[in-house]
Biopython code that builds the backbone (N, CA, C, O; Angstrom):
import numpy as np
from Bio.PDB.StructureBuilder import StructureBuilder

atoms = [
    (1, "MET", "N", (87.462, 59.921, 128.221)),
    (1, "MET", "CA", (87.706, 60.254, 129.734)),
    (1, "MET", "C", (87.040, 61.484, 129.623)),
    (1, "MET", "O", (87.285, 62.367, 128.802)),
    (2, "SER", "N", (85.925, 61.489, 130.761)),
    (2, "SER", "CA", (85.134, 62.932, 130.716)),
    (2, "SER", "C", (85.782, 64.051, 131.562)),
    (2, "SER", "O", (86.487, 63.610, 132.470)),
    (3, "GLU", "N", (85.706, 65.403, 131.476)),
    (3, "GLU", "CA", (86.279, 66.114, 132.083)),
    (3, "GLU", "C", (85.321, 66.632, 133.422)),
    (3, "GLU", "O", (84.096, 66.658, 133.297)),
    (4, "ILE", "N", (85.713, 66.874, 134.188)),
    (4, "ILE", "CA", (85.129, 67.360, 135.580)),
    (4, "ILE", "C", (85.158, 68.958, 135.690)),
    (4, "ILE", "O", (86.132, 69.710, 135.655)),
    (5, "ASN", "N", (83.941, 69.217, 135.818)),
    (5, "ASN", "CA", (83.973, 71.154, 135.849)),
    (5, "ASN", "C", (83.990, 71.076, 137.294)),
    (5, "ASN", "O", (83.428, 70.221, 137.979)),
    (6, "TYR", "N", (84.715, 72.089, 137.705)),
    (6, "TYR", "CA", (85.068, 72.573, 139.047)),
    (6, "TYR", "C", (84.647, 74.270, 139.291)),
    (6, "TYR", "O", (84.817, 75.029, 140.246)),
    (7, "GLY", "N", (84.111, 74.416, 138.133)),
    (7, "GLY", "CA", (83.450, 75.996, 138.454)),
    (7, "GLY", "C", (82.495, 76.339, 139.430)),
    (7, "GLY", "O", (82.197, 75.553, 140.329)),
    (8, "ILE", "N", (82.080, 77.267, 139.336)),
    (8, "ILE", "CA", (81.521, 78.270, 140.578)),
    (8, "ILE", "C", (80.310, 78.235, 140.074)),
    (8, "ILE", "O", (80.265, 78.283, 138.844)),
    (9, "GLN", "N", (78.768, 78.129, 140.950)),
    (9, "GLN", "CA", (77.682, 78.505, 140.281)),
    (9, "GLN", "C", (77.078, 79.460, 141.408)),
    (9, "GLN", "O", (77.406, 79.416, 142.593)),
    (10, "GLN", "N", (76.416, 80.076, 141.010)),
    (10, "GLN", "CA", (75.977, 81.093, 142.539)),
    (10, "GLN", "C", (74.225, 81.759, 141.800)),
    (10, "GLN", "O", (74.167, 82.582, 140.886)),
    (11, "SER", "N", (73.406, 81.343, 142.261)),
    (11, "SER", "CA", (71.932, 81.796, 142.071)),
    (11, "SER", "C", (71.572, 82.905, 143.110)),
    (11, "SER", "O", (71.437, 82.617, 144.299)),
    (12, "GLY", "N", (71.426, 84.108, 142.668)),
    (12, "GLY", "CA", (70.936, 85.334, 143.431)),
    (12, "GLY", "C", (71.931, 85.608, 144.526)),
    (12, "GLY", "O", (73.092, 85.199, 144.544)),
    (13, "GLY", "N", (71.302, 86.392, 145.489)),
    (13, "GLY", "CA", (72.304, 86.622, 146.900)),
    (13, "GLY", "C", (73.402, 87.450, 146.392)),
    (13, "GLY", "O", (73.493, 87.835, 145.226)),
    (14, "VAL", "N", (74.363, 87.740, 147.490)),
    (14, "VAL", "CA", (75.364, 88.518, 147.620)),
    (14, "VAL", "C", (76.767, 88.036, 147.889)),
    (14, "VAL", "O", (77.038, 87.631, 149.020)),
    (15, "SER", "N", (77.744, 88.049, 146.875)),
    (15, "SER", "CA", (79.149, 87.488, 147.176)),
    (15, "SER", "C", (80.365, 88.527, 147.097)),
    (15, "SER", "O", (80.549, 89.389, 146.238)),
    (16, "GLN", "N", (81.053, 88.257, 148.082)),
    (16, "GLN", "CA", (82.260, 89.052, 147.866)),
    (16, "GLN", "C", (83.423, 87.900, 148.231)),
    (16, "GLN", "O", (83.440, 87.193, 149.238)),
    (17, "VAL", "N", (84.243, 87.909, 147.299)),
    (17, "VAL", "CA", (85.038, 86.687, 147.127)),
    (17, "VAL", "C", (86.502, 87.523, 147.013)),
    (17, "VAL", "O", (86.662, 88.502, 146.285)),
    (18, "GLY", "N", (87.385, 87.018, 147.760)),
    (18, "GLY", "CA", (88.877, 87.575, 147.915)),
    (18, "GLY", "C", (89.404, 86.761, 147.126)),
    (18, "GLY", "O", (89.066, 86.622, 145.950)),
    (19, "ASN", "N", (90.342, 86.105, 147.733)),
    (19, "ASN", "CA", (91.235, 85.047, 146.870)),
    (19, "ASN", "C", (90.484, 83.605, 146.821)),
    (19, "ASN", "O", (89.734, 83.270, 147.738)),
    (20, "GLN", "N", (90.694, 82.900, 145.868)),
    (20, "GLN", "CA", (89.378, 82.000, 145.449)),
    (20, "GLN", "C", (90.227, 80.815, 144.442)),
    (20, "GLN", "O", (90.776, 81.133, 143.387)),
    (21, "ALA", "N", (90.213, 79.894, 144.807)),
    (21, "ALA", "CA", (91.204, 78.653, 144.170)),
    (21, "ALA", "C", (89.931, 77.554, 143.740)),
    (21, "ALA", "O", (89.034, 77.309, 144.547)),
    (22, "VAL", "N", (89.964, 77.033, 142.595)),
    (22, "VAL", "CA", (89.147, 75.840, 142.499)),
    (22, "VAL", "C", (89.841, 74.612, 141.827)),
    (22, "VAL", "O", (90.909, 74.807, 141.247)),
    (23, "GLY", "N", (89.488, 73.791, 141.855)),
    (23, "GLY", "CA", (89.975, 72.318, 141.102)),
    (23, "GLY", "C", (91.189, 72.061, 141.755)),
    (23, "GLY", "O", (91.817, 72.762, 142.549)),
    (24, "PRO", "N", (91.515, 70.511, 141.120)),
    (24, "PRO", "CA", (92.983, 69.778, 141.915)),
    (24, "PRO", "C", (93.775, 70.849, 141.629)),
    (24, "PRO", "O", (93.697, 71.612, 140.666)),
    (25, "GLY", "N", (94.787, 70.849, 142.827)),
    (25, "GLY", "CA", (96.403, 71.548, 142.075)),
    (25, "GLY", "C", (96.158, 73.168, 142.341)),
    (25, "GLY", "O", (97.043, 74.021, 142.409)),
    (26, "ALA", "N", (94.427, 73.415, 142.504)),
    (26, "ALA", "CA", (94.447, 75.115, 142.484)),
    (26, "ALA", "C", (94.932, 75.520, 143.484)),
    (26, "ALA", "O", (95.041, 74.697, 144.393)),
    (27, "TYR", "N", (95.415, 76.929, 143.730)),
    (27, "TYR", "CA", (96.028, 77.611, 144.851)),
    (27, "TYR", "C", (95.621, 79.240, 144.728)),
    (27, "TYR", "O", (95.418, 79.884, 143.698)),
    (28, "ALA", "N", (95.572, 79.694, 146.151)),
    (28, "ALA", "CA", (94.901, 81.095, 146.074)),
    (28, "ALA", "C", (96.064, 81.744, 147.374)),
    (28, "ALA", "O", (96.203, 81.307, 148.517)),
    (29, "SER", "N", (96.505, 82.458, 146.969)),
    (29, "SER", "CA", (97.557, 83.309, 147.905)),
    (29, "SER", "C", (97.131, 84.353, 148.584)),
    (29, "SER", "O", (96.589, 85.154, 147.823)),
    (30, "GLY", "N", (97.139, 84.756, 149.875)),
    (30, "GLY", "CA", (96.739, 85.515, 150.551)),
    (30, "GLY", "C", (97.168, 86.911, 150.214)),
    (30, "GLY", "O", (98.162, 86.876, 149.489)),
    (31, "GLY", "N", (96.848, 87.880, 150.429)),
    (31, "GLY", "CA", (97.175, 89.184, 150.502)),
    (31, "GLY", "C", (95.975, 89.838, 149.866)),
    (31, "GLY", "O", (95.006, 89.189, 149.471)),
    (32, "SER", "N", (96.115, 91.617, 149.752)),
    (32, "SER", "CA", (95.094, 92.319, 149.642)),
    (32, "SER", "C", (95.279, 93.202, 148.092)),
    (32, "SER", "O", (96.264, 93.840, 147.721)),
    (33, "LEU", "N", (94.206, 93.020, 147.499)),
    (33, "LEU", "CA", (94.394, 94.086, 146.432)),
    (33, "LEU", "C", (93.137, 95.229, 146.373)),
    (33, "LEU", "O", (91.963, 94.911, 146.181)),
    (34, "ARG", "N", (93.556, 96.453, 146.552)),
    (34, "ARG", "CA", (92.653, 97.439, 146.600)),
    (34, "ARG", "C", (92.774, 98.499, 145.401)),
    (34, "ARG", "O", (93.794, 98.738, 144.754)),
    (35, "ALA", "N", (91.691, 98.997, 145.272)),
    (35, "ALA", "CA", (91.650, 100.022, 144.130)),
    (35, "ALA", "C", (91.777, 101.238, 145.120)),
    (35, "ALA", "O", (91.716, 101.337, 146.345)),
    (36, "THR", "N", (91.948, 101.997, 144.235)),
    (36, "THR", "CA", (92.171, 103.701, 144.929)),
    (36, "THR", "C", (90.668, 104.165, 145.196)),
    (36, "THR", "O", (89.781, 103.900, 144.385)),
    (37, "ALA", "N", (90.435, 104.843, 146.326)),
    (37, "ALA", "CA", (88.911, 105.139, 146.486)),
    (37, "ALA", "C", (89.349, 106.602, 146.147)),
    (37, "ALA", "O", (90.478, 107.084, 146.241)),
    (38, "PRO", "N", (87.945, 107.318, 145.643)),
    (38, "PRO", "CA", (88.175, 108.919, 145.737)),
    (38, "PRO", "C", (88.571, 109.227, 147.117)),
    (38, "PRO", "O", (88.404, 108.470, 148.073)),
    (39, "ALA", "N", (89.137, 110.460, 147.156)),
    (39, "ALA", "CA", (89.790, 111.083, 148.067)),
    (39, "ALA", "C", (88.583, 111.337, 148.943)),
    (39, "ALA", "O", (88.287, 110.815, 150.018)),
    (40, "ALA", "N", (87.913, 112.321, 148.187)),
    (40, "ALA", "CA", (86.606, 112.764, 149.361)),
    (40, "ALA", "C", (85.098, 111.828, 149.311)),
    (40, "ALA", "O", (84.366, 112.113, 148.363)),
    (41, "VAL", "N", (84.734, 111.030, 150.013)),
    (41, "VAL", "CA", (83.476, 110.480, 149.744)),
    (41, "VAL", "C", (82.602, 111.041, 150.740)),
    (41, "VAL", "O", (82.913, 111.056, 151.931)),
    (42, "ASP", "N", (81.467, 111.526, 150.275)),
    (42, "ASP", "CA", (80.647, 112.219, 150.887)),
    (42, "ASP", "C", (79.603, 111.166, 151.383)),
    (42, "ASP", "O", (78.656, 110.716, 150.737)),
    (43, "VAL", "N", (80.000, 110.843, 152.767)),
    (43, "VAL", "CA", (78.930, 109.657, 153.745)),
    (43, "VAL", "C", (77.686, 110.492, 154.068)),
    (43, "VAL", "O", (76.617, 109.883, 154.036)),
    (44, "ALA", "N", (77.666, 111.729, 154.359)),
    (44, "ALA", "CA", (76.278, 112.227, 154.523)),
    (44, "ALA", "C", (75.310, 112.136, 153.387)),
    (44, "ALA", "O", (74.094, 111.953, 153.452)),
    (45, "ALA", "N", (76.096, 112.303, 152.292)),
    (45, "ALA", "CA", (74.829, 112.117, 150.872)),
    (45, "ALA", "C", (74.740, 110.738, 150.921)),
    (45, "ALA", "O", (73.558, 110.392, 150.917)),
    (46, "LEU", "N", (75.678, 109.617, 150.975)),
    (46, "LEU", "CA", (75.511, 108.230, 150.879)),
    (46, "LEU", "C", (74.337, 107.992, 151.917)),
    (46, "LEU", "O", (73.370, 107.322, 151.553)),
    (47, "VAL", "N", (74.388, 108.516, 153.189)),
    (47, "VAL", "CA", (73.352, 108.430, 154.015)),
    (47, "VAL", "C", (71.941, 108.747, 153.683)),
    (47, "VAL", "O", (70.969, 108.022, 153.894)),
    (48, "ARG", "N", (71.954, 109.853, 153.169)),
    (48, "ARG", "CA", (70.705, 110.552, 152.533)),
    (48, "ARG", "C", (70.169, 109.439, 151.600)),
    (48, "ARG", "O", (69.026, 109.000, 151.719)),
    (49, "GLN", "N", (71.129, 108.958, 150.575)),
    (49, "GLN", "CA", (70.502, 108.056, 149.557)),
    (49, "GLN", "C", (69.736, 106.731, 150.140)),
    (49, "GLN", "O", (68.598, 106.358, 149.853)),
    (50, "LEU", "N", (70.658, 106.129, 151.027)),
    (50, "LEU", "CA", (70.305, 105.175, 152.098)),
    (50, "LEU", "C", (68.511, 105.508, 152.568)),
    (50, "LEU", "O", (67.598, 104.718, 152.325)),
    (51, "VAL", "N", (68.385, 106.520, 153.099)),
    (51, "VAL", "CA", (67.545, 106.653, 153.568)),
    (51, "VAL", "C", (66.183, 106.481, 153.027)),
    (51, "VAL", "O", (65.166, 105.897, 153.404)),
    (52, "GLU", "N", (66.659, 107.479, 151.609)),
    (52, "GLU", "CA", (65.448, 107.362, 150.071)),
    (52, "GLU", "C", (65.414, 106.140, 150.012)),
    (52, "GLU", "O", (64.352, 105.624, 150.360)),
    (53, "VAL", "N", (66.507, 105.259, 149.570)),
    (53, "VAL", "CA", (66.134, 103.997, 149.045)),
    (53, "VAL", "C", (65.095, 103.259, 150.322)),
    (53, "VAL", "O", (63.981, 102.871, 149.970)),
    (54, "VAL", "N", (65.460, 103.117, 151.579)),
    (54, "VAL", "CA", (64.894, 102.316, 152.645)),
    (54, "VAL", "C", (63.255, 102.742, 152.437)),
    (54, "VAL", "O", (62.346, 101.912, 152.401)),
    (55, "ASP", "N", (63.079, 104.175, 152.310)),
    (55, "ASP", "CA", (61.707, 105.101, 152.502)),
    (55, "ASP", "C", (60.954, 104.153, 150.973)),
    (55, "ASP", "O", (59.923, 103.481, 150.976)),
    (56, "ARG", "N", (61.916, 104.425, 149.773)),
    (56, "ARG", "CA", (61.008, 103.834, 148.583)),
    (56, "ARG", "C", (60.657, 102.339, 148.587)),
    (56, "ARG", "O", (59.617, 101.960, 148.048)),
    (57, "HIS", "N", (61.562, 101.419, 149.226)),
    (57, "HIS", "CA", (61.309, 100.018, 149.605)),
    (57, "HIS", "C", (61.192, 99.568, 150.742)),
    (57, "HIS", "O", (61.682, 98.542, 151.215)),
    (58, "ARG", "N", (60.331, 100.568, 151.354)),
    (58, "ARG", "CA", (59.640, 100.248, 152.534)),
    (58, "ARG", "C", (58.769, 98.859, 152.841)),
    (58, "ARG", "O", (58.836, 98.047, 153.764)),
    (59, "GLY", "N", (58.030, 98.936, 151.810)),
    (59, "GLY", "CA", (56.828, 97.941, 151.679)),
    (59, "GLY", "C", (57.405, 96.627, 151.278)),
    (59, "GLY", "O", (56.679, 95.666, 151.532)),
    (60, "ASP", "N", (58.619, 96.355, 150.673)),
    (60, "ASP", "CA", (59.310, 95.180, 150.517)),
    (60, "ASP", "C", (60.347, 94.859, 151.695)),
    (60, "ASP", "O", (60.895, 93.757, 151.666)),
    (61, "LEU", "N", (60.616, 95.648, 152.609)),
    (61, "LEU", "CA", (61.381, 95.190, 153.631)),
    (61, "LEU", "C", (60.682, 94.449, 154.937)),
    (61, "LEU", "O", (59.461, 94.483, 155.089)),
    (62, "PRO", "N", (61.299, 93.978, 155.587)),
    (62, "PRO", "CA", (60.789, 93.154, 156.836)),
    (62, "PRO", "C", (60.704, 94.747, 158.221)),
    (62, "PRO", "O", (61.528, 95.552, 158.656)),
    (63, "GLU", "N", (59.663, 94.557, 158.377)),
    (63, "GLU", "CA", (59.408, 95.573, 159.748)),
    (63, "GLU", "C", (60.684, 95.807, 160.486)),
    (63, "GLU", "O", (61.193, 96.928, 160.463)),
    (64, "PRO", "N", (61.155, 94.961, 161.047)),
    (64, "PRO", "CA", (62.698, 95.092, 161.696)),
    (64, "PRO", "C", (63.380, 95.748, 161.173)),
    (64, "PRO", "O", (63.829, 96.616, 161.922)),
    (65, "ALA", "N", (63.835, 95.812, 159.884)),
    (65, "ALA", "CA", (64.561, 96.667, 158.651)),
    (65, "ALA", "C", (64.333, 98.003, 158.777)),
    (65, "ALA", "O", (65.296, 98.744, 158.973)),
    (66, "VAL", "N", (62.864, 98.590, 158.674)),
    (66, "VAL", "CA", (62.810, 99.780, 158.633)),
    (66, "VAL", "C", (62.846, 100.342, 160.364)),
    (66, "VAL", "O", (63.123, 101.540, 160.433)),
    (67, "GLY", "N", (62.708, 99.942, 161.165)),
    (67, "GLY", "CA", (63.101, 100.279, 162.670)),
    (67, "GLY", "C", (64.635, 100.306, 162.894)),
    (67, "GLY", "O", (65.056, 101.068, 163.765)),
    (68, "VAL", "N", (65.506, 99.549, 162.193)),
    (68, "VAL", "CA", (66.880, 99.630, 162.212)),
    (68, "VAL", "C", (67.382, 101.071, 161.368)),
    (68, "VAL", "O", (68.300, 101.787, 161.766)),
    (69, "ALA", "N", (66.697, 101.284, 160.314)),
    (69, "ALA", "CA", (66.899, 102.189, 159.562)),
    (69, "ALA", "C", (66.687, 103.314, 160.455)),
    (69, "ALA", "O", (67.581, 104.142, 160.630)),
    (70, "ALA", "N", (65.524, 103.399, 161.047)),
    (70, "ALA", "CA", (65.184, 104.871, 162.044)),
    (70, "ALA", "C", (66.283, 104.911, 162.962)),
    (70, "ALA", "O", (66.842, 105.994, 163.138)),
    (71, "GLN", "N", (66.692, 103.845, 163.601)),
    (71, "GLN", "CA", (67.809, 103.972, 164.667)),
    (71, "GLN", "C", (68.913, 104.507, 164.193)),
    (71, "GLN", "O", (69.513, 105.313, 164.905)),
    (72, "VAL", "N", (69.514, 104.107, 162.636)),
    (72, "VAL", "CA", (70.653, 104.630, 162.043)),
    (72, "VAL", "C", (70.638, 106.088, 162.150)),
    (72, "VAL", "O", (71.419, 106.832, 162.745)),
    (73, "ARG", "N", (69.274, 106.433, 161.243)),
    (73, "ARG", "CA", (69.037, 107.612, 160.992)),
    (73, "ARG", "C", (69.039, 108.482, 162.424)),
    (73, "ARG", "O", (69.508, 109.620, 162.397)),
    (74, "ASP", "N", (68.623, 108.052, 163.410)),
    (74, "ASP", "CA", (68.845, 108.955, 164.732)),
    (74, "ASP", "C", (70.147, 108.905, 165.223)),
    (74, "ASP", "O", (70.625, 109.843, 165.861)),
    (75, "GLU", "N", (70.858, 107.716, 164.934)),
    (75, "GLU", "CA", (71.785, 107.887, 165.643)),
    (75, "GLU", "C", (73.148, 108.937, 165.048)),
    (75, "GLU", "O", (74.096, 109.408, 165.676)),
    (76, "LEU", "N", (72.827, 109.037, 163.802)),
    (76, "LEU", "CA", (73.745, 109.693, 162.873)),
    (76, "LEU", "C", (73.233, 111.206, 162.795)),
    (76, "LEU", "O", (73.877, 112.046, 162.168)),
    (77, "SER", "N", (72.056, 111.509, 163.455)),
    (77, "SER", "CA", (71.526, 112.975, 163.713)),
    (77, "SER", "C", (72.203, 113.251, 164.586)),
    (77, "SER", "O", (72.361, 114.470, 164.528)),
    (78, "ARG", "N", (72.864, 112.746, 165.614)),
    (78, "ARG", "CA", (73.040, 113.094, 167.229)),
    (78, "ARG", "C", (74.270, 114.063, 166.846)),
    (78, "ARG", "O", (74.785, 114.213, 165.738)),
    (79, "PRO", "N", (74.538, 114.567, 167.849)),
    (79, "PRO", "CA", (75.736, 115.671, 167.700)),
    (79, "PRO", "C", (77.077, 114.736, 167.956)),
    (79, "PRO", "O", (78.111, 115.065, 167.375)),
    (80, "ASP", "N", (77.076, 113.867, 168.601)),
    (80, "ASP", "CA", (78.108, 112.836, 169.094)),
    (80, "ASP", "C", (77.626, 111.543, 168.577)),
    (80, "ASP", "O", (77.075, 110.885, 169.460)),
    (81, "PRO", "N", (77.664, 110.912, 167.301)),
    (81, "PRO", "CA", (77.104, 109.773, 166.969)),
    (81, "PRO", "C", (78.182, 108.677, 167.596)),
    (81, "PRO", "O", (79.340, 109.049, 167.781)),
    (82, "GLN", "N", (77.812, 107.415, 167.897)),
    (82, "GLN", "CA", (78.968, 106.406, 168.248)),
    (82, "GLN", "C", (79.105, 105.564, 167.095)),
    (82, "GLN", "O", (78.208, 104.945, 166.523)),
    (83, "PRO", "N", (80.435, 105.613, 166.789)),
    (83, "PRO", "CA", (80.684, 105.084, 165.413)),
    (83, "PRO", "C", (80.277, 103.487, 165.654)),
    (83, "PRO", "O", (79.505, 102.924, 164.879)),
    (84, "ALA", "N", (80.900, 102.772, 166.863)),
    (84, "ALA", "CA", (80.362, 101.253, 166.922)),
    (84, "ALA", "C", (79.122, 101.079, 166.708)),
    (84, "ALA", "O", (78.714, 100.238, 165.907)),
    (85, "ARG", "N", (78.254, 101.951, 167.484)),
    (85, "ARG", "CA", (76.647, 101.722, 167.443)),
    (85, "ARG", "C", (76.534, 101.837, 165.780)),
    (85, "ARG", "O", (76.061, 100.876, 165.173)),
    (86, "VAL", "N", (76.837, 102.653, 165.277)),
    (86, "VAL", "CA", (76.322, 102.877, 163.919)),
    (86, "VAL", "C", (76.636, 101.817, 162.576)),
    (86, "VAL", "O", (75.947, 101.495, 161.608)),
    (87, "GLU", "N", (78.136, 101.418, 163.059)),
    (87, "GLU", "CA", (78.441, 100.351, 162.391)),
    (87, "GLU", "C", (77.753, 99.224, 162.608)),
    (87, "GLU", "O", (77.584, 98.503, 161.625)),
    (88, "ALA", "N", (77.309, 98.878, 163.645)),
    (88, "ALA", "CA", (76.217, 97.667, 164.150)),
    (88, "ALA", "C", (74.972, 97.651, 163.701)),
    (88, "ALA", "O", (74.443, 96.612, 163.307)),
    (89, "LEU", "N", (74.302, 98.950, 163.715)),
    (89, "LEU", "CA", (73.268, 99.140, 163.122)),
    (89, "LEU", "C", (73.265, 98.823, 161.685)),
    (89, "LEU", "O", (72.483, 98.016, 161.182)),
    (90, "LEU", "N", (74.182, 99.496, 161.023)),
    (90, "LEU", "CA", (74.559, 99.159, 159.669)),
    (90, "LEU", "C", (74.246, 97.686, 159.254)),
    (90, "LEU", "O", (73.238, 97.271, 158.682)),
    (91, "HIS", "N", (75.760, 96.730, 159.830)),
    (91, "HIS", "CA", (75.609, 95.790, 159.848)),
    (91, "HIS", "C", (74.290, 94.686, 160.243)),
    (91, "HIS", "O", (74.291, 93.590, 159.683)),
    (92, "ARG", "N", (73.445, 94.949, 160.991)),
    (92, "ARG", "CA", (72.248, 94.603, 161.214)),
    (92, "ARG", "C", (71.243, 94.881, 159.865)),
    (92, "ARG", "O", (70.639, 93.940, 159.351)),
    (93, "LEU", "N", (71.139, 96.129, 159.400)),
    (93, "LEU", "CA", (70.380, 96.483, 158.339)),
    (93, "LEU", "C", (70.504, 95.713, 157.106)),
    (93, "LEU", "O", (69.686, 95.277, 156.295)),
    (94, "ALA", "N", (71.954, 95.673, 157.225)),
    (94, "ALA", "CA", (72.412, 94.780, 155.540)),
    (94, "ALA", "C", (72.302, 93.452, 155.651)),
    (94, "ALA", "O", (72.507, 92.776, 154.643)),
    (95, "ALA", "N", (71.882, 92.674, 157.165)),
    (95, "ALA", "CA", (71.306, 91.198, 156.813)),
    (95, "ALA", "C", (69.869, 91.231, 156.798)),
    (95, "ALA", "O", (69.295, 90.267, 156.292)),
    (96, "LEU", "N", (68.954, 92.515, 157.436)),
    (96, "LEU", "CA", (67.719, 92.415, 157.059)),
    (96, "LEU", "C", (67.238, 92.684, 156.040)),
    (96, "LEU", "O", (66.157, 92.305, 155.588)),
    (97, "ALA", "N", (68.090, 93.439, 155.541)),
    (97, "ALA", "CA", (67.743, 94.195, 153.725)),
    (97, "ALA", "C", (67.962, 93.251, 152.562)),
    (97, "ALA", "O", (67.302, 93.145, 151.529)),
    (98, "ALA", "N", (69.384, 92.377, 153.091)),
    (98, "ALA", "CA", (69.676, 91.435, 152.019)),
    (98, "ALA", "C", (68.701, 90.992, 150.640)),
    (98, "ALA", "O", (69.086, 90.949, 149.472)),
    (99, "PRO", "N", (67.469, 90.714, 151.114)),
    (99, "PRO", "CA", (66.697, 89.812, 150.047)),
    (99, "PRO", "C", (66.464, 91.562, 149.277)),
    (99, "PRO", "O", (66.449, 91.350, 148.064)),
    (100, "VAL", "N", (66.342, 92.644, 149.448)),
    (100, "VAL", "CA", (66.145, 93.781, 148.633)),
    (100, "VAL", "C", (67.385, 94.466, 148.222)),
    (100, "VAL", "O", (68.030, 95.136, 149.028)),
    (101, "ALA", "N", (67.737, 94.318, 146.989)),
    (101, "ALA", "CA", (68.981, 94.541, 146.538)),
    (101, "ALA", "C", (69.479, 96.153, 146.573)),
    (101, "ALA", "O", (70.514, 96.692, 146.962)),
    (102, "PRO", "N", (68.524, 96.535, 146.115)),
    (102, "PRO", "CA", (69.031, 98.381, 146.175)),
    (102, "PRO", "C", (68.780, 98.563, 147.793)),
    (102, "PRO", "O", (69.132, 99.663, 148.218)),
    (103, "VAL", "N", (68.497, 98.098, 148.286)),
    (103, "VAL", "CA", (68.669, 98.477, 149.927)),
    (103, "VAL", "C", (69.685, 98.244, 150.286)),
    (103, "VAL", "O", (70.441, 99.166, 150.591)),
    (104, "ALA", "N", (70.116, 96.782, 150.392)),
    (104, "ALA", "CA", (71.470, 95.887, 150.667)),
    (104, "ALA", "C", (72.652, 96.556, 150.057)),
    (104, "ALA", "O", (73.664, 96.733, 150.736)),
    (105, "ALA", "N", (72.557, 97.074, 148.368)),
    (105, "ALA", "CA", (73.689, 97.994, 147.835)),
    (105, "ALA", "C", (73.666, 99.160, 148.688)),
    (105, "ALA", "O", (74.682, 99.323, 149.365)),
    (106, "ALA", "N", (72.842, 99.913, 148.797)),
    (106, "ALA", "CA", (73.062, 100.926, 149.629)),
    (106, "ALA", "C", (73.608, 101.331, 150.968)),
    (106, "ALA", "O", (74.293, 102.311, 151.260)),
    (107, "VAL", "N", (73.117, 100.289, 151.765)),
    (107, "VAL", "CA", (74.244, 100.106, 152.880)),
    (107, "VAL", "C", (75.341, 99.453, 152.746)),
    (107, "VAL", "O", (76.228, 99.779, 153.535)),
    (108, "THR", "N", (75.579, 98.631, 152.001)),
    (108, "THR", "CA", (77.093, 98.231, 151.624)),
    (108, "THR", "C", (77.729, 99.493, 151.415)),
    (108, "THR", "O", (78.675, 99.728, 152.167)),
    (109, "GLU", "N", (77.465, 100.255, 150.671)),
    (109, "GLU", "CA", (78.283, 101.473, 150.223)),
    (109, "GLU", "C", (78.331, 102.563, 151.417)),
    (109, "GLU", "O", (79.288, 103.329, 151.531)),
    (110, "VAL", "N", (77.355, 102.574, 152.195)),
    (110, "VAL", "CA", (77.588, 103.548, 153.412)),
    (110, "VAL", "C", (78.780, 102.882, 154.521)),
    (110, "VAL", "O", (79.578, 103.563, 155.164)),
    (111, "ILE", "N", (78.686, 101.632, 154.547)),
    (111, "ILE", "CA", (79.852, 100.724, 155.726)),
    (111, "ILE", "C", (81.160, 100.856, 154.916)),
    (111, "ILE", "O", (82.182, 101.042, 155.577)),
    (112, "LYS", "N", (81.299, 100.761, 153.127)),
    (112, "LYS", "CA", (82.527, 101.032, 152.884)),
    (112, "LYS", "C", (82.841, 102.554, 153.288)),
    (112, "LYS", "O", (83.881, 102.914, 153.841)),
    (113, "ALA", "N", (82.046, 103.176, 153.015)),
    (113, "ALA", "CA", (82.830, 104.430, 152.829)),
    (113, "ALA", "C", (82.807, 104.987, 154.726)),
    (113, "ALA", "O", (83.534, 105.913, 155.085)),
    (114, "LEU", "N", (82.053, 104.391, 155.536)),
    (114, "LEU", "CA", (82.525, 104.489, 157.000)),
    (114, "LEU", "C", (83.945, 103.961, 157.440)),
    (114, "LEU", "O", (84.686, 104.428, 158.305)),
    (115, "GLN", "N", (84.130, 102.893, 156.642)),
    (115, "GLN", "CA", (85.371, 102.122, 157.081)),
    (115, "GLN", "C", (86.546, 102.716, 156.181)),
    (115, "GLN", "O", (87.720, 102.431, 156.419)),
    (116, "ALA", "N", (86.198, 103.492, 155.217)),
    (116, "ALA", "CA", (87.409, 104.418, 154.637)),
    (116, "ALA", "C", (87.790, 105.732, 155.281)),
    (116, "ALA", "O", (88.911, 106.238, 155.313)),
    (117, "ALA", "N", (86.668, 106.193, 155.786)),
    (117, "ALA", "CA", (86.774, 107.246, 156.420)),
    (117, "ALA", "C", (87.839, 107.326, 157.659)),
    (117, "ALA", "O", (87.960, 108.368, 158.304)),
]
sb = StructureBuilder()
sb.init_structure("model")
sb.init_model(0)
sb.init_chain("A")
sb.init_seg("    ")
for serial, (resi, resn, name, xyz) in enumerate(atoms, 1):
    if name == "N":
        sb.init_residue(resn, " ", resi, " ")
    sb.init_atom(name, np.array(xyz, "f"), 0.0, 1.0, " ", f" {name:<3s}", serial, name[0])
structure = sb.get_structure()
């Protein structure tokens, strides 16, 4: 009798997995588990790092990603940035920059920091 491997294989990309179960009889229950985030996250510093990473990888990014990054920078430099617009732009940038791992990671960190703020 041969065993069936119900394992998971992923090659490249980004994966965020919450509750997951694999195979016959497997069970995953809902709920959340959160790590305690540092009390003071410097969002401005994360945005500066994001801008630096975008500039460093400009040649690897599709042209729309560079434009969206500029829109994020412009919106955040306003005296009254619109949180919903910033979040929408960051999500768009994350999708466009997904193939460039350092940029995708920097965008994700900014999104997480904004959501925690």
